[in-house]
C-alpha positions in Angstrom: 53.5 -64.4 155.1 53.3 -61.6 152.7 50.4 -64.0 151.3 49.0 -63.8 154.8 48.9 -60.3 155.4 47.6 -59.7 151.8 44.7 -62.3 152.6 44.4 -60.4 156.0 44.2 -56.8 154.5 41.6 -58.0 152.0 39.1 -59.1 154.6 39.0 -55.8 156.1 38.8 -57.1 159.6 38.6 -54.6 162.4 41.0 -54.8 165.2 41.2 -54.3 168.6 44.6 -54.0 170.5 44.7 -53.9 174.1 48.0 -53.3 175.9 48.4 -55.9 179.1 52.1 -54.7 179.6 53.5 -52.3 181.9 55.0 -50.3 179.0 52.9 -47.5 178.3 52.6 -46.6 174.5 52.8 -50.2 173.6 49.5 -50.6 172.1 49.5 -47.1 170.4 52.8 -48.8 168.5 51.7 -52.0 167.9 48.5 -50.2 166.2 50.7 -48.1 164.0 52.5 -50.9 163.0 50.0 -53.4 161.6 48.1 -49.8 160.4 51.1 -49.8 158.4 50.9 -52.7 156.6 47.4 -52.1 156.0 45.3 -53.9 158.4 41.9 -52.0 160.1 42.6 -51.1 163.7 39.4 -49.5 164.9 40.6 -49.2 168.8 43.7 -49.6 171.1 44.0 -48.7 174.9 44.9 -51.0 178.2 43.2 -54.0 179.2 43.9 -53.2 183.1 44.8 -56.7 183.8 49.0 -57.4 183.2 50.0 -60.7 181.6 53.1 -62.4 180.3 51.6 -63.8 177.8 49.8 -62.3 174.5 46.4 -63.8 173.9 43.8 -63.1 170.7 40.1 -63.3 171.0 38.1 -63.6 167.9 34.8 -62.3 167.7 33.4 -62.8 164.0 34.9 -64.8 161.2 37.8 -63.6 160.1 40.4 -66.3 159.9 43.0 -64.5 157.5 43.9 -61.9 160.2 43.5 -64.7 163.1 46.3 -66.6 160.9 48.6 -63.3 160.4 48.0 -62.2 163.5 49.1 -65.0 165.5 52.3 -66.1 163.4 53.4 -62.2 164.1 52.5 -62.3 167.8 53.6 -66.2 168.0 50.2 -66.5 169.6 49.7 -70.8 170.1 45.9 -72.1 169.0 46.0 -72.3 173.1 45.9 -68.6 173.9 42.8 -68.2 171.1 39.9 -67.9 172.2 36.3 -67.6 170.7 34.5 -64.7 172.1 31.5 -64.4 169.3 29.7 -61.1 168.6 29.8 -59.8 165.1 27.6 -56.7 166.3 30.6 -55.8 168.7 32.9 -52.4 167.8 35.8 -55.3 166.8 36.2 -58.5 165.1 39.1 -59.3 166.9 40.8 -58.4 170.3 44.2 -58.6 171.0 45.6 -58.8 174.5 49.5 -57.7 174.3 51.4 -59.4 177.0 55.2 -59.1 177.9 56.2 -61.9 175.8 55.4 -59.4 172.7 58.2 -57.0 174.3 60.7 -59.5 173.8 59.6 -60.8 170.3 57.7 -58.5 168.4 59.5 -57.1 164.6 58.8 -53.7 165.2 62.8 -53.1 166.7 
């Protein structure tokens, strides 16, 4: 995971984190966690749509960041979606689900 993090940090992907849980402030707490690891978190907020499971959207080619985030967030490939948008504000969007509340390493 350290090598995965090193590669992800070197990629400088812009990461947006959206909270899809009822737990307020989860996007900000998670954003601070990933920022402390050296990732480039560009925005945080609420998704407005509750979800039991975290998902990841890829907007630009950032394979190392995707690999690191999907491992930490325990998001299987079936919940990773390509939404190509190279001119968007983020390269990757994370939608935090209820599963992140119980499995995250931030505790």
